[in-house]
MIFILO-350012 format. One record per residue (C-alpha): residue number from 1; x, y, z. Coordinates in steps of 0.05 Angstrom, whole numbers, plus 5000, padded with zeros to 4 digits. Each point is the difference from the previous one (the first is absolute). Layout:
N
SITE;n;X;Y;Z
SITE;NUM;X;Y;Z
...
END
This chain:
136
SITE;n;X;Y;Z
SITE;1;2342;2313;4689
SITE;2;5019;5068;5025
SITE;3;5064;5013;5038
SITE;4;4967;5050;5047
SITE;5;4931;5003;5027
SITE;6;4943;5036;4958
SITE;7;4981;5068;5026
SITE;8;4937;5002;5043
SITE;9;4955;5033;4952
SITE;10;5023;4951;4943
SITE;11;4984;4941;5048
SITE;12;4931;5027;5015
SITE;13;4984;5008;4928
SITE;14;5025;4931;4982
SITE;15;4960;4967;5056
SITE;16;4940;5039;4976
SITE;17;5012;4972;4930
SITE;18;5008;4929;5024
SITE;19;4935;5006;5038
SITE;20;4963;5026;4937
SITE;21;5032;4942;4962
SITE;22;4974;4947;5049
SITE;23;4930;5029;5000
SITE;24;4999;5005;4924
SITE;25;5022;4922;5000
SITE;26;4944;4988;5046
SITE;27;4947;5034;4965
SITE;28;5023;4966;4932
SITE;29;4999;4929;5033
SITE;30;4926;5019;5029
SITE;31;4976;5025;4931
SITE;32;5030;4937;4965
SITE;33;4959;4956;5049
SITE;34;4931;5033;4982
SITE;35;4960;4957;4957
SITE;36;4959;5042;4951
SITE;37;4937;4973;4968
SITE;38;4998;4993;4928
SITE;39;4967;5061;4968
SITE;40;4938;4982;4960
SITE;41;5008;5008;4926
SITE;42;4955;5042;4955
SITE;43;4931;4977;4992
SITE;44;4979;4980;4928
SITE;45;4934;5030;5013
SITE;46;5033;5068;5018
SITE;47;5033;4997;4933
SITE;48;4934;4982;4964
SITE;49;4967;5062;5037
SITE;50;5058;5044;4981
SITE;51;4997;4976;4925
SITE;52;4926;5018;4999
SITE;53;5011;5072;5022
SITE;54;4992;5055;4948
SITE;55;5066;5030;5019
SITE;56;5038;4936;4996
SITE;57;5058;4998;4951
SITE;58;4984;4973;4932
SITE;59;5047;4947;5009
SITE;60;4967;4972;5064
SITE;61;4934;5008;4968
SITE;62;5023;4956;4939
SITE;63;5023;4946;5054
SITE;64;4931;5007;5028
SITE;65;4966;4981;4934
SITE;66;5056;4945;4988
SITE;67;4979;4969;5068
SITE;68;4925;5008;4984
SITE;69;5011;4965;4932
SITE;70;5037;4945;5035
SITE;71;5066;5008;4964
SITE;72;5037;5018;5068
SITE;73;4986;5002;5076
SITE;74;5017;5049;5057
SITE;75;5045;4949;5027
SITE;76;5038;5001;4936
SITE;77;5012;5077;5011
SITE;78;5016;4988;5073
SITE;79;5047;4947;4980
SITE;80;5032;5047;4949
SITE;81;4986;4951;4944
SITE;82;5007;5047;4940
SITE;83;4994;4947;4949
SITE;84;4926;4983;5027
SITE;85;4971;5050;4951
SITE;86;5031;5056;4960
SITE;87;4957;5051;5044
SITE;88;5039;4973;5062
SITE;89;5067;5013;4967
SITE;90;4977;5069;4980
SITE;91;4978;5016;5069
SITE;92;5067;4982;5029
SITE;93;5037;5037;4946
SITE;94;4958;5065;5013
SITE;95;5016;4991;5074
SITE;96;5076;4999;4984
SITE;97;4993;5057;4958
SITE;98;4960;5041;5056
SITE;99;5051;4978;5051
SITE;100;5058;5025;4955
SITE;101;4965;5067;4994
SITE;102;4983;5009;5074
SITE;103;5077;4978;5013
SITE;104;5024;5053;4950
SITE;105;4955;5051;5031
SITE;106;5028;4985;5068
SITE;107;5072;5004;4977
SITE;108;4987;5067;4966
SITE;109;4967;5025;5067
SITE;110;5060;4978;5039
SITE;111;5047;5036;4953
SITE;112;4961;5065;5005
SITE;113;4998;4998;5074
SITE;114;5076;4984;5000
SITE;115;5010;5063;4955
SITE;116;4956;5040;5049
SITE;117;5040;4977;5058
SITE;118;5067;5024;4962
SITE;119;4968;5064;4980
SITE;120;4976;5017;5071
SITE;121;5070;5001;5030
SITE;122;5024;4928;5008
SITE;123;4959;4984;5064
SITE;124;5024;4936;5030
SITE;125;4940;4954;4991
SITE;126;4964;4990;5069
SITE;127;5044;5043;5040
SITE;128;4981;5069;4980
SITE;129;5074;5018;4993
SITE;130;5032;5039;4945
SITE;131;5068;4985;4977
SITE;132;5046;5048;5032
SITE;133;4952;5026;5056
SITE;134;5048;4974;5054
SITE;135;4949;4947;5026
SITE;136;5022;4944;4951
END
């Protein structure tokens, strides 16, 4: 591959890299071999209790009423059967809206932090170095 041998310092670093790569592959094989138990799903009784709380979202309380009236079940909710009753569909729609709101709030916070980072002297994330400080 090379016409002349690599310098000793390069060989040392290359050897360390190859050892780290072997270690990484070994760890990956071990992790893939671990069998994880199935995580238990949500308990319908927990949903029923949550729907009965005074601070429950109105959509969840409405599903609780639909379940009590026999028009839907908590299993319908857990399975995502939005057509089981209009209240189940409304609950999922409200959840999507809430998720979108939280996503947007997080994106705005990321932008704010990025702006602060730029304004504070372009610190290199995680290193504490500033552009042009001679340590980069």
